[in-house]
VEXDO-817264 format. One line per field, with one value per residue: residue number from 1; residue in one letter; x negated, y, z negated of N, C-alpha, C in turn. Coordinates in nm, 3 decimals, padded with zeros to 5 digits. Last residue first. Layout:
num: NUM/...
residu: A/...
neast: X/...
nnorth: Y/...
nup: Z/...
caeast: X/...
canorth: Y/...
caup: Z/...
ceast: X/...
cnorth: Y/...
cup: Z/...
//
This chain:
num: 72/71/70/69/68/67/66/65/64/63/62/61/60/59/58/57/56/55/54/53/52/51/50/49/48/47/46/45/44/43/42/41/40/39/38/37/36/35/34/33/32/31/30/29/28/27/26/25/24/23/22/21/20/19/18/17/16/15/14/13/12/11/10/9/8/7/6/5/4/3/2/1
residu: X/X/X/X/X/X/X/X/X/X/X/X/X/X/X/X/X/X/X/X/X/X/X/X/X/X/X/X/X/X/X/X/X/X/X/X/X/X/X/X/X/X/X/X/X/X/X/X/X/X/X/X/X/X/X/X/X/X/X/X/X/X/X/X/X/X/X/X/X/X/X/X
neast: -02.476/-02.444/-02.161/-02.114/-01.933/-01.806/-01.858/-01.616/-01.515/-01.269/-01.020/-00.889/-01.026/-00.951/-00.713/-00.781/-00.768/-00.494/-00.437/-00.552/-00.376/-00.153/-00.242/-00.243/00.033/00.137/-00.002/00.133/00.392/00.372/00.324/00.558/00.844/01.074/01.328/01.321/01.509/01.669/01.868/01.963/01.811/01.577/01.427/01.428/01.330/01.062/00.989/01.096/00.941/00.778/00.525/00.343/00.466/00.587/00.359/00.237/00.423/00.371/00.127/00.175/00.308/00.123/-00.063/00.091/00.118/-00.147/-00.198/-00.025/-00.140/-00.389/-00.324/-00.234
nnorth: 02.336/02.164/02.006/01.895/01.660/01.706/01.487/01.313/01.216/00.981/00.922/00.811/00.588/00.385/00.299/00.118/-00.119/-00.149/-00.173/-00.421/-00.571/-00.540/-00.676/-00.928/-00.972/-00.974/-01.213/-01.396/-01.363/-01.470/-01.729/-01.822/-01.604/-01.481/-01.316/-01.094/-00.918/-00.685/-00.527/-00.204/00.078/00.211/00.033/-00.212/-00.121/-00.093/-00.354/-00.673/-00.973/-01.193/-01.196/-01.144/-00.978/-00.786/-00.674/-00.584/-00.389/-00.208/-00.141/00.002/00.223/00.342/00.415/00.597/00.790/00.874/00.978/01.202/01.340/01.400/01.558/01.784
nup: 01.137/01.343/01.214/00.891/00.687/00.372/00.106/-00.075/-00.349/-00.428/-00.516/-00.304/-00.230/-00.409/-00.304/-00.110/-00.246/-00.258/00.011/00.070/-00.080/00.079/00.318/00.203/00.145/00.401/00.497/00.333/00.412/00.683/00.619/00.479/00.547/00.299/00.125/-00.135/-00.371/-00.376/-00.178/-00.334/-00.471/-00.539/-00.689/-00.542/-00.300/-00.393/-00.472/-00.398/-00.428/-00.377/-00.501/-00.290/-00.094/-00.250/-00.364/-00.131/-00.055/-00.258/-00.195/00.039/-00.053/-00.213/00.007/00.140/-00.053/-00.091/00.164/00.161/-00.058/00.052/00.267/00.126
caeast: -02.493/-02.507/-02.260/-02.089/-02.052/-01.769/-01.895/-01.706/-01.543/-01.406/-01.106/-00.823/-01.039/-01.087/-00.712/-00.760/-00.900/-00.572/-00.390/-00.617/-00.517/-00.156/-00.210/-00.368/-00.068/00.175/-00.023/-00.017/00.351/00.408/00.218/00.429/00.758/00.976/01.277/01.305/01.445/01.525/01.832/01.937/01.935/01.682/01.447/01.478/01.466/01.135/00.994/01.075/01.019/00.898/00.644/00.311/00.388/00.680/00.460/00.174/00.394/00.501/00.137/00.092/00.382/00.242/-00.099/00.046/00.241/-00.076/-00.269/-00.003/-00.016/-00.382/-00.389/-00.139
canorth: 02.427/02.296/02.008/01.997/01.692/01.711/01.602/01.310/01.350/01.009/00.979/00.923/00.703/00.453/00.390/00.265/-00.066/-00.138/-00.058/-00.302/-00.570/-00.484/-00.537/-00.871/-00.975/-00.868/-01.077/-01.380/-01.342/-01.325/-01.659/-01.826/-01.727/-01.467/-01.444/-01.111/-01.046/-00.689/-00.664/-00.299/-00.003/00.282/00.170/-00.210/-00.168/00.022/-00.252/-00.533/-00.868/-01.174/-01.234/-01.239/-01.090/-00.873/-00.732/-00.683/-00.508/-00.268/-00.198/-00.116/00.125/00.296/00.319/00.476/00.727/00.814/00.869/01.092/01.299/01.314/01.431/01.720
caup: 01.003/01.369/01.319/00.983/00.778/00.520/00.167/00.026/-00.306/-00.364/-00.613/-00.374/-00.147/-00.432/-00.429/-00.059/-00.206/-00.375/-00.048/00.127/-00.122/-00.055/00.323/00.259/00.038/00.319/00.567/00.330/00.278/00.646/00.697/00.418/00.572/00.414/00.167/00.010/-00.338/-00.423/-00.207/-00.220/-00.447/-00.461/-00.732/-00.678/-00.308/-00.344/-00.573/-00.325/-00.493/-00.296/-00.575/-00.403/-00.060/-00.168/-00.457/-00.216/00.035/-00.244/-00.317/00.044/00.045/-00.270/-00.111/00.204/-00.008/-00.205/00.119/00.257/-00.067/-00.063/00.303/00.201
ceast: -02.608/-02.518/-02.314/-02.200/-02.020/-01.903/-01.855/-01.735/-01.651/-01.405/-01.246/-00.925/-00.979/-01.099/-00.841/-00.745/-00.886/-00.707/-00.462/-00.577/-00.584/-00.289/-00.200/-00.344/-00.194/00.077/00.020/-00.051/00.208/00.370/00.250/00.329/00.618/00.899/01.186/01.254/01.446/01.443/01.695/01.910/01.901/01.805/01.568/01.503/01.520/01.287/01.079/01.101/00.991/00.998/00.779/00.441/00.363/00.592/00.555/00.273/00.332/00.496/00.280/00.111/00.304/00.321/00.029/00.007/00.204/00.040/-00.201/-00.077/00.015/-00.244/-00.372/-00.187
cnorth: 02.383/02.384/02.147/01.985/01.795/01.748/01.606/01.450/01.357/01.156/01.004/00.995/00.826/00.579/00.468/00.349/00.086/-00.081/-00.043/-00.175/-00.452/-00.477/-00.467/-00.718/-00.904/-00.855/-00.967/-01.242/-01.316/-01.291/-01.510/-01.737/-01.711/-01.597/-01.421/-01.246/-01.068/-00.814/-00.667/-00.435/-00.096/00.199/00.229/-00.067/-00.163/-00.008/-00.130/-00.424/-00.735/-01.080/-01.227/-01.291/-01.199/-00.997/-00.818/-00.749/-00.620/-00.395/-00.272/-00.194/-00.001/00.188/00.253/00.368/00.595/00.740/00.798/00.963/01.186/01.260/01.337/01.573
cup: 00.925/01.256/01.338/01.085/00.873/00.604/00.328/00.089/-00.198/-00.313/-00.552/-00.470/-00.214/-00.349/-00.442/-00.190/-00.165/-00.342/-00.193/00.059/-00.069/-00.110/00.177/00.273/00.085/00.196/00.477/00.386/00.255/00.505/00.661/00.485/00.497/00.434/00.291/00.035/-00.200/-00.399/-00.244/-00.267/-00.326/-00.425/-00.665/-00.738/-00.449/-00.335/-00.521/-00.437/-00.436/-00.371/-00.515/-00.469/-00.163/-00.128/-00.374/-00.300/-00.047/-00.159/-00.330/-00.074/00.057/-00.184/-00.182/00.097/00.068/-00.154/00.005/00.212/00.031/-00.080/00.169/00.237
//
């Protein structure tokens, strides 16, 4: 369930990256709606930063971190 949630967060962040860089909304393109979004320069920078964080979060899908246990 956690991997599904992480996958959805990553997809959302990548959509924000597309909006930030190209002003193109992938989700709206799939499900209908206005695919081109007008936004200010500052908001586009923030969207791109969120998208870059989503790219970084992809690494979490493939990491096998051991769970630390107290007292064991």
